[in-house]
ROVEXDO-658539 format. One line per 8 residues: their letters; for each residue x, y, z of N, C-alpha, C. Coordinates in Angstrom, 2 decimals. Layout:
BEGIN
a	X:Y:Z:X:Y:Z:X:Y:Z | ...
***
This chain:
BEGIN
mpaviith	289.21:122.70:-83.37:289.98:123.90:-83.68:291.05:124.13:-82.61 | 292.09:124.89:-82.93:293.17:125.06:-81.96:292.78:125.93:-80.79 | 293.48:125.75:-79.69:293.40:126.67:-78.56:294.51:127.70:-78.73 | 294.31:128.88:-78.15:295.23:130.00:-78.33:295.51:130.64:-76.98 | 296.73:131.13:-76.82:297.11:131.91:-75.65:297.24:133.37:-76.10 | 296.52:134.26:-75.45:296.66:135.70:-75.71:297.39:136.31:-74.52 | 298.44:137.05:-74.77:299.20:137.64:-73.68:299.71:139.01:-74.12 | 300.45:139.67:-73.24:301.00:140.97:-73.59:302.41:141.09:-73.06
adclahhq	303.20:141.88:-73.76:304.61:142.04:-73.42:304.85:143.09:-72.35 | 303.81:143.79:-71.94:303.98:144.86:-70.97:303.93:144.33:-69.52 | 304.45:143.12:-69.32:304.35:142.55:-67.97:305.26:143.28:-66.98 | 306.21:144.07:-67.46:307.07:144.80:-66.54:306.43:146.10:-66.07 | 305.35:146.51:-66.74:304.63:147.70:-66.31:303.75:147.36:-65.11 | 303.25:148.39:-64.45:302.31:148.25:-63.34:302.92:147.40:-62.23 | 303.84:148.01:-61.49:304.38:147.28:-60.36:304.82:148.25:-59.27 | 304.86:147.71:-58.06:305.32:148.44:-56.89:306.25:147.51:-56.14
aghverpe	307.41:148.00:-55.80:308.40:147.17:-55.12:307.80:146.50:-53.89 | 307.99:145.18:-53.80:307.51:144.43:-52.65:306.07:143.98:-52.72 | 305.34:144.37:-53.76:303.93:144.01:-53.87:303.82:142.61:-54.47 | 302.87:141.81:-53.96:302.76:140.42:-54.44:302.23:140.34:-55.86 | 301.46:141.34:-56.33:300.97:141.33:-57.71:302.04:142.04:-58.55 | 303.02:141.25:-58.96:304.24:141.82:-59.52:304.51:141.25:-60.91 | 305.38:141.90:-61.68:305.65:141.45:-63.04:306.12:140.01:-63.12 | 306.84:139.55:-62.11:307.38:138.20:-62.14:306.29:137.14:-62.24
rlqavler	305.05:137.46:-61.84:303.96:136.50:-61.96:303.76:136.09:-63.43 | 303.58:137.07:-64.28:303.35:136.77:-65.69:304.61:136.23:-66.34 | 305.75:136.74:-65.95:307.00:136.20:-66.48:307.14:134.72:-66.16 | 306.81:134.33:-64.93:306.92:132.92:-64.54:306.00:132.05:-65.36 | 304.77:132.53:-65.61:303.82:131.75:-66.41:304.33:131.60:-67.84 | 304.74:132.70:-68.46:305.16:132.63:-69.85:306.43:131.81:-70.03 | 307.37:131.95:-69.10:308.58:131.13:-69.17:308.27:129.65:-69.07 | 307.34:129.29:-68.19:306.97:127.88:-68.05:306.27:127.37:-69.31
lracglar	305.37:128.17:-69.87:304.65:127.73:-71.07:305.60:127.54:-72.25 | 306.63:128.36:-72.32:307.63:128.16:-73.38:308.47:126.93:-73.09 | 308.87:126.75:-71.83:309.74:125.62:-71.48:309.05:124.28:-71.68 | 307.74:124.20:-71.38:307.04:122.92:-71.47:306.45:122.67:-72.87 | 306.58:123.65:-73.75:306.12:123.47:-75.12:304.70:123.90:-75.40 | 303.93:124.28:-74.35:302.54:124.67:-74.57:302.42:125.96:-75.37 | 303.37:126.88:-75.19:303.32:128.12:-75.95:303.44:127.83:-77.44 | 304.34:126.95:-77.80:304.53:126.59:-79.20:303.35:125.78:-79.73
emgmvdai	302.87:124.85:-78.93:301.78:123.98:-79.37:300.47:124.74:-79.57 | 300.16:125.63:-78.64:298.89:126.34:-78.70:298.97:127.63:-79.52 | 300.15:128.24:-79.55:300.30:129.49:-80.26:300.02:130.68:-79.36 | 300.86:131.69:-79.47:300.71:132.89:-78.64:300.43:134.09:-79.53 | 299.47:134.89:-79.10:299.01:136.06:-79.85:299.14:137.29:-78.95 | 299.57:138.39:-79.51:299.68:139.62:-78.74:298.29:140.22:-78.48 | 298.07:140.65:-77.26:296.81:141.28:-76.91:296.70:142.65:-77.55 | 295.47:143.05:-77.82:295.15:144.39:-78.32:294.46:145.14:-77.20
padrdtla	294.90:146.35:-76.86:294.32:147.03:-75.69:292.87:147.43:-75.92 | 292.09:147.34:-74.86:290.72:147.86:-74.88:290.76:149.38:-74.77 | 289.89:150.05:-75.51:289.82:151.50:-75.39:288.90:151.90:-74.23 | 288.83:153.18:-73.96:288.05:153.64:-72.81:286.57:153.33:-72.98 | 286.06:153.38:-74.20:284.65:153.05:-74.41:284.36:151.61:-74.04 | 285.28:150.72:-74.36:285.09:149.31:-74.01:285.12:149.12:-72.50 | 286.05:149.77:-71.83:286.10:149.70:-70.37:284.81:150.24:-69.77 | 284.25:151.25:-70.41:283.02:151.88:-69.90:281.77:151.06:-70.20
svhprslv	281.93:149.90:-70.84:280.77:149.01:-71.03:280.31:148.40:-69.72 | 281.20:148.36:-68.71:280.81:147.82:-67.41:281.06:148.80:-66.27 | 281.97:149.74:-66.45:282.29:150.73:-65.42:281.80:152.10:-65.87 | 281.41:152.98:-64.92:281.03:154.33:-65.32:282.18:155.02:-66.05 | 281.86:155.77:-67.09:282.91:156.46:-67.84:283.69:157.40:-66.92 | 283.01:157.96:-65.95:283.70:158.85:-65.02:284.80:158.12:-64.25 | 284.56:156.86:-63.86:285.59:156.09:-63.16:286.72:155.73:-64.11 | 286.38:155.30:-65.31:287.41:154.96:-66.30:288.33:156.15:-66.52
dllcdqep	287.75:157.31:-66.74:288.57:158.50:-67.00:289.39:158.87:-65.77 | 288.79:158.76:-64.59:289.52:159.09:-63.36:290.75:158.21:-63.20 | 290.59:156.90:-63.37:291.71:155.98:-63.21:292.77:156.22:-64.29 | 292.31:156.34:-65.53:293.27:156.53:-66.62:294.05:157.82:-66.46 | 293.39:158.86:-66.00:294.03:160.18:-65.91:294.89:160.31:-64.65 | 294.82:159.32:-63.75:295.66:159.37:-62.54:297.03:158.74:-62.73 | 297.27:158.10:-63.87:298.54:157.41:-64.03:299.71:158.39:-63.94 | 300.65:158.15:-63.04:301.75:159.09:-62.85:302.90:158.82:-63.82
ddgivhid	303.72:159.81:-64.07:304.95:159.61:-64.82:306.00:158.92:-63.97 | 305.86:159.05:-62.67:306.82:158.45:-61.74:306.10:158.19:-60.42 | 306.54:157.18:-59.70:305.97:156.91:-58.39:304.68:156.10:-58.47 | 303.95:156.13:-57.36:302.78:155.28:-57.16:301.60:156.14:-56.73 | 300.43:155.88:-57.33:299.17:156.45:-56.86:298.36:155.32:-56.26 | 298.02:155.42:-54.98:297.28:154.36:-54.31:295.78:154.61:-54.44 | 295.08:153.59:-54.91:293.62:153.61:-54.94:293.07:153.18:-53.59 | 293.70:152.17:-53.00:293.45:151.74:-51.63:294.76:151.12:-51.15
pdtfiskg	294.84:150.61:-49.92:296.12:150.09:-49.45:296.71:148.96:-50.30 | 295.86:148.23:-51.04:296.33:147.10:-51.83:296.42:147.38:-53.32 | 295.80:148.44:-53.78:295.60:148.67:-55.20:296.24:149.99:-55.60 | 296.98:149.98:-56.69:297.78:151.15:-57.04:297.84:151.32:-58.55 | 298.28:152.50:-58.94:298.57:152.81:-60.34:299.99:153.35:-60.42 | 300.79:152.78:-61.31:302.13:153.28:-61.58:302.25:153.50:-63.08 | 303.38:153.97:-63.52:303.58:154.20:-64.94:303.42:152.88:-65.70 | 302.55:152.86:-66.68:302.29:151.65:-67.45:301.10:150.86:-66.96
siraaqla	300.53:151.23:-65.80:299.43:150.45:-65.24:298.21:150.45:-66.16 | 297.87:151.58:-66.70:296.64:151.66:-67.48:296.77:150.85:-68.77 | 297.92:150.95:-69.43:298.10:150.14:-70.64:298.04:148.65:-70.30 | 298.68:148.24:-69.20:298.63:146.83:-68.81:297.19:146.39:-68.56 | 296.41:147.21:-67.86:295.02:146.86:-67.58:294.17:146.88:-68.85 | 294.46:147.80:-69.76:293.74:147.83:-71.03:294.06:146.60:-71.88 | 295.31:146.16:-71.84:295.68:144.95:-72.56:295.01:143.72:-71.95 | 294.93:143.67:-70.62:294.27:142.54:-69.96:292.80:142.48:-70.35
agagtqav	292.13:143.64:-70.36:290.72:143.68:-70.75:290.56:143.40:-72.24 | 291.45:143.97:-73.04:291.36:143.76:-74.48:291.57:142.32:-74.89 | 292.39:141.59:-74.13:292.59:140.18:-74.45:291.28:139.42:-74.39 | 290.41:139.76:-73.46:289.13:139.07:-73.33:288.21:139.30:-74.51 | 288.09:140.55:-74.94:287.23:140.83:-76.09:287.84:140.26:-77.37 | 289.16:140.28:-77.45:289.85:139.67:-78.59:289.58:138.17:-78.63 | 289.54:137.54:-77.45:289.24:136.11:-77.38:287.84:135.82:-77.89 | 286.87:136.67:-77.52:285.51:136.51:-78.04:285.51:136.56:-79.56
dkilagda	286.21:137.54:-80.10:286.26:137.67:-81.57:286.87:136.44:-82.21 | 287.93:135.92:-81.64:288.58:134.74:-82.21:287.65:133.54:-82.20 | 286.94:133.36:-81.12:286.04:132.22:-81.02:284.88:132.36:-82.00 | 284.28:133.53:-82.06:283.12:133.71:-82.94:283.52:133.71:-84.41 | 284.77:134.05:-84.71:285.25:133.99:-86.09:285.66:132.58:-86.50 | 285.67:131.66:-85.53:286.06:130.30:-85.84:287.56:130.08:-85.85 | 288.33:131.03:-85.31:289.79:130.88:-85.29:290.27:130.02:-84.13 | 289.44:129.84:-83.11:289.79:129.02:-81.95:288.51:128.64:-81.24
drvfcavr	288.56:127.56:-80.50:287.45:127.19:-79.62:287.73:127.56:-78.18 | 289.00:127.59:-77.82:289.37:127.84:-76.44:290.55:128.81:-76.42 | 290.48:129.77:-75.49:291.51:130.80:-75.39:291.90:130.97:-73.93 | 293.19:131.07:-73.67:293.69:131.40:-72.34:294.35:132.76:-72.42 | 293.89:133.69:-71.60:294.43:135.05:-71.54:295.44:135.11:-70.39 | 296.72:135.07:-70.74:297.80:135.15:-69.75:298.14:136.62:-69.58 | 297.49:137.26:-68.62:297.54:138.71:-68.48:297.65:139.10:-67.02 | 298.02:140.32:-66.79:297.96:140.97:-65.50:297.74:142.45:-65.73
ppghhaer	297.16:143.18:-64.79:296.70:142.75:-63.46:295.40:141.96:-63.54 | 295.05:141.28:-62.42:293.76:140.59:-62.37:292.61:141.60:-62.40 | 291.36:141.08:-62.46:290.25:142.00:-62.62:289.00:141.71:-61.82 | 288.86:140.50:-61.23:287.54:140.09:-60.77:287.07:140.78:-59.49 | 287.94:141.54:-58.82:287.49:142.32:-57.65:286.97:143.70:-58.05 | 287.23:144.16:-59.25:286.81:145.49:-59.66:285.29:145.54:-59.79 | 284.67:146.31:-58.92:283.22:146.45:-58.94:282.82:147.50:-59.97 | 281.52:147.68:-60.11:281.05:148.61:-61.13:281.70:149.98:-60.97
aqamgfcl	281.76:150.49:-59.76:282.23:151.86:-59.55:283.40:151.93:-58.59 | 284.15:150.83:-58.44:285.27:150.85:-57.51:286.35:149.87:-57.93 | 287.56:150.37:-58.12:288.73:149.52:-58.30:289.21:149.07:-56.93 | 289.61:147.80:-56.81:290.05:147.29:-55.51:290.70:145.93:-55.70 | 291.38:145.47:-54.66:291.92:144.11:-54.65:292.89:143.83:-55.78 | 293.81:144.74:-56.06:294.80:144.67:-57.14:294.17:144.91:-58.51 | 292.86:145.09:-58.60:292.14:145.09:-59.88:291.68:146.50:-60.23 | 291.97:146.92:-61.45:291.53:148.22:-61.93:290.24:148.12:-62.73
fnsvaiaa	290.20:147.22:-63.71:289.02:147.01:-64.54:288.70:145.52:-64.55 | 287.41:145.20:-64.62:286.99:143.80:-64.52:287.02:143.15:-65.90 | 288.15:142.53:-66.21:288.39:142.01:-67.56:287.39:140.94:-67.96 | 287.08:140.00:-67.06:286.16:138.93:-67.44:284.75:139.47:-67.65 | 284.36:140.47:-66.86:283.04:141.07:-67.04:282.96:141.84:-68.35 | 284.04:142.50:-68.72:284.08:143.21:-70.00:283.94:142.21:-71.15 | 284.65:141.09:-71.06:284.55:140.06:-72.10:283.14:139.48:-72.18 | 282.54:139.22:-71.02:281.18:138.67:-71.00:280.18:139.64:-71.59
tyaleqps	280.31:140.91:-71.23:279.39:141.92:-71.76:279.55:142.05:-73.26 | 280.77:142.04:-73.73:281.03:142.11:-75.17:280.45:140.89:-75.88 | 280.62:139.72:-75.29:280.07:138.51:-75.91:278.56:138.59:-76.03 | 277.90:139.11:-75.00:276.44:139.19:-75.01:275.91:140.21:-76.02 | 276.76:141.06:-76.51:276.36:142.00:-77.56:276.35:141.34:-78.94 | 276.89:140.12:-79.03:276.95:139.42:-80.31:275.67:138.61:-80.51 | 275.13:138.57:-81.72:273.82:137.93:-81.94:273.77:136.45:-81.55 | 274.89:135.76:-81.62:274.86:134.31:-81.35:275.03:133.96:-79.88
inrvaild	275.24:134.94:-79.02:275.47:134.68:-77.59:274.33:135.29:-76.79 | 273.53:134.43:-76.17:272.40:134.87:-75.36:272.63:134.68:-73.86 | 273.44:133.69:-73.51:273.71:133.39:-72.09:275.18:133.01:-71.96 | 275.79:133.44:-70.87:277.15:133.05:-70.58:277.23:132.57:-69.13 | 278.23:131.77:-68.86:278.54:131.36:-67.48:279.96:131.81:-67.17 | 280.14:132.42:-66.01:281.46:132.79:-65.52:281.78:131.89:-64.34 | 282.83:131.11:-64.47:283.25:130.16:-63.43:284.56:130.67:-62.83 | 284.54:130.96:-61.54:285.66:131.62:-60.87:286.16:130.72:-59.75
fdvhhcng	287.39:130.19:-59.91:287.93:129.32:-58.86:289.12:129.94:-58.14 | 289.19:131.23:-58.11:290.18:131.95:-57.32:289.91:131.74:-55.83 | 290.93:131.89:-55.00:290.72:131.71:-53.56:289.94:132.87:-52.94 | 289.84:133.97:-53.67:289.08:135.13:-53.21:287.78:135.25:-53.99 | 286.72:135.61:-53.30:285.41:135.75:-53.93:285.43:136.84:-55.00 | 284.70:136.60:-56.08:284.68:137.54:-57.22:283.60:138.61:-56.99 | 283.81:139.42:-55.96:282.82:140.44:-55.59:282.50:141.39:-56.74 | 283.52:141.76:-57.52:283.29:142.68:-58.61:282.41:142.08:-59.69
tvdlfrdr	282.66:140.85:-60.04:281.87:140.18:-61.07:280.42:140.02:-60.60 | 280.23:139.68:-59.34:278.88:139.57:-58.80:278.18:140.93:-58.82 | 278.89:141.96:-58.40:278.31:143.30:-58.41:277.83:143.68:-59.81 | 278.63:143.39:-60.80:278.31:143.80:-62.17:277.15:143.01:-62.77 | 276.96:141.76:-62.33:275.96:140.91:-62.97:274.85:140.45:-62.02 | 274.75:141.06:-60.86:273.79:140.59:-59.87:272.35:140.68:-60.36 | 272.07:141.59:-61.28:270.71:141.73:-61.81:270.59:141.29:-63.26 | 271.61:140.63:-63.79:271.58:140.17:-65.18:271.52:138.64:-65.18
hevlvcss	270.34:138.12:-65.31:270.14:136.68:-65.16:270.66:135.88:-66.35 | 271.03:136.56:-67.42:271.63:135.82:-68.54:273.09:135.47:-68.27 | 273.62:135.96:-67.14:275.00:135.67:-66.75:274.98:134.85:-65.46 | 275.37:133.60:-65.54:275.56:132.76:-64.35:276.95:133.01:-63.81 | 277.05:133.27:-62.51:278.34:133.47:-61.86:278.51:132.43:-60.77 | 279.50:131.58:-60.92:279.84:130.56:-59.92:281.21:130.88:-59.35 | 281.33:130.95:-58.04:282.58:131.35:-57.40:282.91:130.44:-56.23 | 284.09:129.82:-56.27:284.61:129.11:-55.10:285.69:129.98:-54.46
fqdhhypg	285.74:129.98:-53.12:286.62:130.91:-52.43:286.76:130.50:-50.98 | 287.78:131.01:-50.32:287.94:130.78:-48.89:286.94:131.65:-48.14 | 286.16:131.02:-47.29:285.12:131.72:-46.54:285.75:132.65:-45.49 | 285.05:133.73:-45.19:285.49:134.71:-44.20:286.90:135.23:-44.52 | 287.12:135.48:-45.79:288.42:135.96:-46.25:288.16:137.16:-47.16 | 289.21:137.79:-47.64:289.05:138.95:-48.51:288.20:138.62:-49.73 | 287.28:139.50:-50.15:287.00:140.84:-49.60:285.78:140.87:-48.69 | 285.03:139.77:-48.57:283.87:139.74:-47.68:282.72:140.60:-48.13
ryldftne	282.55:140.78:-49.43:281.49:141.62:-49.98:280.62:140.80:-50.95 | 279.37:141.19:-51.05:278.43:140.58:-52.00:278.28:139.07:-51.79 | 278.20:138.67:-50.53:278.02:137.25:-50.22:276.57:136.91:-49.85 | 275.70:137.91:-49.79:274.36:137.69:-49.26:273.29:137.59:-50.34 | 273.69:137.43:-51.59:272.70:137.34:-52.66:272.06:135.96:-52.67 | 270.75:135.95:-52.88:270.03:134.69:-53.05:269.59:134.51:-54.49 | 270.05:135.40:-55.38:269.71:135.28:-56.79:270.13:133.91:-57.31 | 269.26:133.27:-58.06:269.54:131.90:-58.49:270.70:131.83:-59.47
hiintpla	271.08:132.95:-60.08:272.18:132.92:-61.04:273.52:133.29:-60.41 | 273.56:133.46:-59.08:274.80:133.70:-58.36:275.04:132.50:-57.44 | 276.07:131.73:-57.72:276.34:130.49:-56.97:277.64:130.68:-56.20 | 277.54:130.79:-54.88:278.71:130.93:-54.02:279.07:129.57:-53.42 | 280.35:129.23:-53.48:280.85:127.97:-52.94:281.98:128.28:-51.96 | 281.64:128.65:-50.71:282.67:128.97:-49.73:283.35:127.72:-49.20 | 284.65:127.83:-48.97:285.45:126.73:-48.43:286.09:127.20:-47.13 | 286.03:126.38:-46.11:286.62:126.74:-44.83:288.14:126.79:-44.93
agagsref	288.73:127.67:-44.14:290.19:127.71:-44.08:290.72:126.33:-43.74 | 291.76:125.90:-44.45:292.32:124.57:-44.26:291.75:123.52:-45.19 | 290.70:123.86:-45.94:290.10:122.90:-46.86:291.11:122.49:-47.92 | 290.93:121.27:-48.43:291.83:120.75:-49.44:291.08:120.24:-50.64 | 291.70:119.30:-51.31:291.19:118.81:-52.58:289.78:118.24:-52.46 | 289.52:117.42:-51.46:288.21:116.78:-51.36:287.11:117.81:-51.20 | 287.30:118.78:-50.30:286.26:119.79:-50.08:286.05:120.64:-51.33 | 287.14:120.99:-51.99:287.06:121.78:-53.22:286.27:121.03:-54.29
rdgietsw	286.64:119.80:-54.54:285.99:119.04:-55.61:284.53:118.74:-55.26 | 284.27:118.38:-54.02:282.89:118.13:-53.63:282.04:119.39:-53.77 | 282.58:120.53:-53.35:281.84:121.77:-53.42:281.52:122.17:-54.85 | 282.48:122.02:-55.73:282.26:122.36:-57.14:281.22:121.43:-57.76 | 281.37:120.15:-57.54:280.44:119.19:-58.14:279.02:119.39:-57.62 | 278.90:119.69:-56.33:277.58:119.84:-55.72:276.88:121.11:-56.17 | 277.61:122.21:-56.26:276.96:123.50:-56.47:277.04:124.03:-57.90 | 278.06:123.62:-58.67:278.24:124.20:-60.00:277.59:123.40:-61.12
lsavrdhr	277.70:122.10:-61.08:277.38:121.30:-62.27:275.93:121.46:-62.70 | 275.00:121.28:-61.79:273.59:121.40:-62.17:273.25:122.83:-62.55 | 273.87:123.81:-61.88:273.59:125.21:-62.19:274.03:125.55:-63.61 | 275.21:125.09:-64.00:275.70:125.39:-65.35:274.84:124.67:-66.39 | 274.49:123.43:-66.12:273.67:122.69:-67.09:272.28:123.31:-67.22 | 271.71:123.74:-66.11:270.39:124.39:-66.17:270.46:125.72:-66.91 | 271.56:126.43:-66.79:271.71:127.74:-67.42:271.90:127.61:-68.94 | 272.53:126.54:-69.38:272.79:126.28:-70.80:273.45:127.49:-71.48
pdlilvsa	274.67:127.80:-71.06:275.36:128.96:-71.65:275.79:128.69:-73.09 | 275.91:129.76:-73.83:276.48:129.70:-75.18:277.99:129.82:-75.15 | 278.52:130.29:-74.04:279.96:130.49:-73.87:280.29:130.40:-72.40 | 281.39:129.73:-72.07:281.89:129.67:-70.70:283.13:130.55:-70.59 | 283.11:131.45:-69.62:284.28:132.26:-69.28:284.78:131.81:-67.91 | 286.08:131.81:-67.75:286.69:131.31:-66.52:287.60:132.39:-65.93 | 287.36:132.73:-64.68:288.33:133.51:-63.92:289.23:132.50:-63.22 | 290.41:132.31:-63.79:291.31:131.23:-63.36:292.30:131.78:-62.35
gfdahard	291.98:131.60:-61.08:292.87:132.00:-60.01:293.57:130.79:-59.43 | 294.88:130.89:-59.22:295.65:129.74:-58.74:296.20:129.99:-57.34 | 295.57:130.92:-56.61:296.03:131.25:-55.27:295.38:130.39:-54.19 | 294.58:129.39:-54.58:294.12:128.40:-53.60:295.13:127.27:-53.46 | 296.27:127.40:-54.11:297.35:126.41:-53.98:297.90:126.42:-52.55 | 298.29:125.27:-52.07:298.77:125.16:-50.69:299.99:126.03:-50.43 | 300.77:126.33:-51.47:301.99:127.11:-51.28:301.77:128.62:-51.43 | 300.53:129.03:-51.74:300.29:130.45:-51.95:300.31:131.20:-50.62
plaeinlg	300.88:132.40:-50.58:301.02:133.10:-49.30:299.79:133.87:-48.84 | 298.76:134.02:-49.68:297.67:134.94:-49.36:296.43:134.27:-48.78 | 296.43:132.96:-48.63:295.20:132.31:-48.15:295.55:130.98:-47.50 | 294.49:130.24:-47.14:294.69:129.00:-46.36:293.88:127.84:-46.93 | 293.79:127.78:-48.25:293.21:126.61:-48.92:294.37:125.78:-49.46 | 294.24:124.47:-49.41:295.40:123.60:-49.65:295.22:122.73:-50.88 | 295.07:123.38:-52.04:294.98:122.62:-53.29:296.38:122.29:-53.81 | 296.44:121.22:-54.60:297.68:120.83:-55.26:297.58:121.05:-56.75
nedfawig	298.69:120.85:-57.43:298.72:121.06:-58.88:297.63:120.27:-59.58 | 297.41:119.03:-59.13:296.46:118.14:-59.80:295.02:118.65:-59.70 | 294.73:119.48:-58.70:293.37:120.02:-58.58:293.06:121.00:-59.71 | 294.08:121.66:-60.23:293.85:122.59:-61.33:293.70:121.85:-62.65 | 294.34:120.70:-62.77:294.04:119.85:-63.92:292.61:119.34:-63.83 | 292.18:118.97:-62.63:290.82:118.44:-62.43:289.76:119.49:-62.79 | 289.92:120.72:-62.29:288.91:121.74:-62.57:288.92:122.09:-64.05 | 290.08:122.07:-64.68:290.14:122.31:-66.11:289.41:121.24:-66.90
eliralad	289.60:120.00:-66.52:288.91:118.90:-67.21:287.41:118.98:-67.00 | 286.98:119.36:-65.80:285.55:119.49:-65.54:284.94:120.60:-66.40 | 285.61:121.74:-66.47:285.10:122.85:-67.28:285.11:122.47:-68.75 | 286.15:121.80:-69.19:286.21:121.38:-70.59:285.05:120.43:-70.91 | 284.73:119.51:-70.01:283.62:118.58:-70.24:282.29:119.34:-70.32 | 282.09:120.32:-69.44:280.88:121.12:-69.51:280.80:121.89:-70.83 | 281.92:122.45:-71.25:281.93:123.19:-72.50:281.65:122.28:-73.69 | 282.23:121.10:-73.70:281.97:120.16:-74.79:280.49:119.78:-74.84
eltggrii	279.88:119.68:-73.66:278.46:119.31:-73.57:277.53:120.45:-73.96 | 277.91:121.70:-73.61:276.94:122.80:-73.66:277.27:123.89:-74.68 | 278.52:124.15:-74.93:278.89:125.35:-75.71:279.64:125.01:-76.99 | 279.69:123.75:-77.38:280.52:123.39:-78.52:281.99:123.49:-78.21 | 282.33:123.40:-76.93:283.73:123.44:-76.51:284.29:124.83:-76.29 | 283.47:125.87:-76.38:283.99:127.23:-76.36:284.23:127.72:-74.93 | 285.50:128.06:-74.65:285.94:128.51:-73.33:286.90:129.67:-73.50 | 286.73:130.70:-72.66:287.73:131.76:-72.52:288.13:131.80:-71.06
atleggyd	289.40:131.55:-70.77:289.91:131.59:-69.40:290.87:132.77:-69.27 | 290.75:133.49:-68.17:291.58:134.67:-67.91:292.30:134.50:-66.58 | 293.59:134.74:-66.56:294.38:134.62:-65.35:293.94:135.66:-64.32 | 293.67:135.19:-63.10:293.38:136.07:-61.98:294.52:135.97:-60.97 | 294.30:135.31:-59.81:295.30:135.30:-58.76:296.31:134.18:-58.90 | 297.24:134.17:-57.94:298.34:133.20:-57.89:299.62:133.95:-57.60 | 300.17:133.81:-56.38:301.22:134.72:-55.94:302.50:134.02:-55.48 | 302.51:132.72:-55.40:303.76:131.97:-55.28:304.18:131.61:-56.70
laaladsv	305.33:132.09:-57.12:305.68:132.00:-58.54:305.78:130.56:-59.03 | 306.43:129.70:-58.26:306.57:128.31:-58.71:305.23:127.60:-58.71 | 304.43:127.82:-57.67:303.11:127.19:-57.62:302.22:127.69:-58.75 | 302.30:128.98:-59.06:301.52:129.54:-60.16:301.91:128.90:-61.48 | 303.20:128.82:-61.75:303.66:128.21:-63.00:303.27:126.74:-63.07 | 303.43:126.01:-61.97:303.04:124.59:-61.93:301.55:124.43:-62.21 | 300.74:125.27:-61.58:299.29:125.14:-61.69:298.80:125.45:-63.10 | 299.33:126.51:-63.70:298.94:126.84:-65.07:299.36:125.73:-66.02
eqflptlr	300.54:125.15:-65.79:300.99:124.05:-66.64:300.05:122.85:-66.54 | 299.44:122.63:-65.38:298.48:121.55:-65.23:297.12:121.90:-65.83 | 296.70:123.16:-65.70:295.38:123.58:-66.16:295.30:123.70:-67.67 | 296.32:124.27:-68.26:296.21:124.68:-69.66:296.05:123.53:-70.64 | 296.66:122.36:-70.44:296.43:121.29:-71.41:294.97:120.87:-71.54 | 294.16:121.14:-70.54:292.73:120.78:-70.65:292.01:121.65:-71.66 | 292.61:122.75:-72.08:292.00:123.62:-73.08:292.43:123.27:-74.50 | 293.36:122.34:-74.65:293.85:122.02:-76.01:292.75:121.38:-76.84
***
């Protein structure tokens, strides 16, 4: 079955001058996908926004309402020094979360086997009761929770290869053993939370600053493969962060474009083996525009 790209046109919303999580990130990705032909080949679908009840499937309704009701008509509301709400932020975040649940529906309806959600803002730092790290709502966790509500989905795996640890995703699923969470990240780097779990369904793969392709690939193969196979998920969800690229300004891991093709091929092979090929990948980090576009162009063909 075909793979599909779900995205949203509100990429100009939710921005603050000079902030690295900016509209140009999504613009760069979409422009590259159109230029290289992947947008035409895979097909692009408009995202449908998640409503407040859907957001409240993983976050307290009080937090959802607080964030939604803080959106200003003008200016910036800071949640923390890195995380903000501006005009259009809530719709952008609702579209990012809605793309994930829409992807679940498409896969379960048989309309696609693999979906890439080209969305912003990212979501994997958003904890159960705290927005942080550029993230308002945890889109991949919302998609996973929605999938587990469907009769045919009993177990899911979330594979996160962002350069930052997915503290929010771990927080949300630390006591839910039907959700395997595997995260590769730069050690002793942001956010430094939820790293002390020994739960067998939480797999942390820290990489030392300066690590490159060999350390990344060895770490993934050593810690992820057997865990995913033992878990036997019905669906694989991917938090696809491209900020471990050597050119990214926010960290010190030195991956190249080819490493994102490699991780995509590895995930595709696991999905073909375990889930009937079913994958939902959601864009997380990546802050050098050219490196982000290059990396997505390498990763996305593995979902075809």
